[in-house]
C-alpha positions, -999 to +999 in steps of 0.1 A: -685+507-248-687+538-226-687+572-244-686+607-231-692+640-250-661+660-260-638+670-288-620+658-320-597+629-330-561+630-340-536+607-357-508+590-339-487+591-371-493+628-376-483+635-341-450+617-345-444+637-378-451+670-360-429+662-331-401+651-354-404+682-375-403+706-345-373+689-328-339+705-332-310+682-341-291+692-310-319+684-286-316+653-265-343+628-269-359+614-237-366+577-232-396+564-252-427+553-232-436+530-261-421+499-244-428+464-256-448+443-232-423+415-234-395+410-226-391+433-197-378+433-161-408+435-137-409+466-116-427+472-083-459+481-101-458+448-120-453+429-088-483+447-072-505+440-102-496+404-102-502+400-065-536+418-065-550+409-099-532+381-118-526+356-090-560+359-071-583+366-101-564+356-133-567+392-146-537+406-164-535+444-161-515+456-192-501+491-195-470+488-217-472+493-254-496+467-269-500+476-306-525+449-313-549+465-288-546+501-301-564+519-329-537+535-350-562+561-362-564+576-327-539+596-307-533+569-280-503+561-259-494+541-228-500+556-194-472+568-172-460+540-149-467+563-119-504+564-130-509+527-132-510+516-095-531+545-083-557+538-110-557+501-104-560+506-066-593+525-074-604+496-096-596+471-068-613+489-040-644+500-059-649+471-083-630+440-073-636+443-035-673+451-041-680+421-063-658+398-042-677+407-010-712+404-024-707+378-051-682+357-032-644+351-035-648+331-067-672+354-086-645+374-104-624+342-110-653+328-130-667+360-145-641+387-152-622+401-181-589+383-184-572+415-195-576+451-185-558+474-209-548+508-195-543+537-220-529+571-212-544+591-240-579+603-248-599+582-273-616+610-293-644+604-319-653+624-350-687+635-337-672+652-307-675+625-281-648+605-263-647+568-257-640+561-220-639+524-222-645+493-244-654+457-235-644+430-260-657+395-264-663+390-227-626+387-220-611+422-221-618+458-214-598+489-221-598+520-200-587+553-215-574+586-199-556+570-170-530+598-168-557+625-169-576+608-140-545+606-117-533+641-126-567+655-116-573+636-084-538+643-071-540+680-079-536+698-046-555+728-060-586+708-070-616+706-047-628+674-031-660+676-051-642+678-084-620+649-075-651+629-066-666+636-100-634+623-117-634+592-096-670+585-102-667+589-139-637+565-139-654+538-118-687+543-138-667+533-169-652+503-151-687+492-139-702+499-173-677+478-191-681+450-166-718+450-171-711+443-208-689+414-197-717+400-176-742+404-204-719+387-229-718+357-205-754+357-194-778+378-216-804+401-200-840+403-212-837+425-242-874+421-251-885+433-217-862+464-220-874+471-256-910+469-243-903+494-215-889+519-240-915+514-267-945+515-244-931+545-225-935+566-255-912+594-243-881+587-263-864+561-285-828+551-291-809+575-314-774+579-329-771+616-318-776+608-281-749+634-274-772+662-284-790+658-250-778+664-215-782+638-189-810+659-173-829+660-206-824+623-212-839+615-178-871+634-187-874+609-215-869+579-193-831+573-198-807+574-169-780+592-189-778+607-224-755+578-235-782+553-225-802+566-255-776+552-279-788+516-280-804+489-259-772+474-247-758+507-235-792+515-219-789+484-197-752+489-189-757+526-181-786+518-158-766+493-137-734+512-137-751+545-128-767+530-098-733+516-086-719+551-086-741+563-057-757+552-025-793+541-028-805+574-011-784+595-035-797+577-065-833+581-052-828+618-049-817+620-086-847+600-097-872+619-076-859+652-091-872+641-125-902+663-133-919+639-158-938+613-137-939+589-166-901+591-170-896+582-134-917+552-139-898+541-169-865+544-151-879+525-121-890+498-145-855+496-159-841+495-124-863+465-116-850+448-147-814+452-136-822+440-100-840+409-114-812+402-138-786+401-110-808+380-088-819+355-115-786+351-133-760+355-105-780+352-072-768+387-062-790+412-043-782+443-064-790+467-036-764+449-014-740+454-043-749+491-044-744+495-006-710+477-007-699+498-037-709+530-018-689+519+012-658+512-008-663+544-028-661+564+004-627+548+011-614+561-022-630+595-018-614+600+016-580+590+002-582+618-024-599+646-004 
């Protein structure tokens, strides 16, 4: 699961009650976006998803109303159809193409979520954070805020840098959830990671991880604040964070950490990630980082 710090949660049922109460009887209702997944007539987006995900990789990208995948205690809704293809083009370029190039054409056929669920709404938590994504059982992950992503990166008034931040956050979530999928298939060395954190002596896992900024967390030997939440998220954050940047950009971030011991802790975790990919999947992780950066530049240039 990938979380990010933000606001409050709301009830889908309550929202419908409020909307219903405010509507005048003479107002014309628009078409509902809560459309059943089946049966339906495939549109151009469905054809594109089938051609680029389902046929080559056996991955179903689902964006219509899927009630069995939705928490009714949250204000969640399907994405706009116009958001789906742009979001999944980013996923294809930055994630699918990266792993296919470095891991081989069959890598994602063997080790991939069989379903990617796209949600338009924000998944808010009571402590003031938001859940950006969820990986389930090694076979599915869910991505939230699809509409928000596309609205922000297609905004003509937004700067290139702000768009890049949005894209990086989105692909960080994709990469993070995929690391969980990999871990669920082939476990990493939990004891080694526990030893790094314990012997480092700068900070431990904690439930109120959101009380720290990423910069504060790095001075404790964690790559992000969320990495402090538990050991599984620590590993997933380490790998997915590195895949957001070029090796040189990542090194600048680490070298800016003031606490020398914290740098060493993060470098030790980095080695654990690199060894995991090599030992479990015969992948050179730095080659994966380089390919990810190359593909990221394609997307960044598209949304300048």
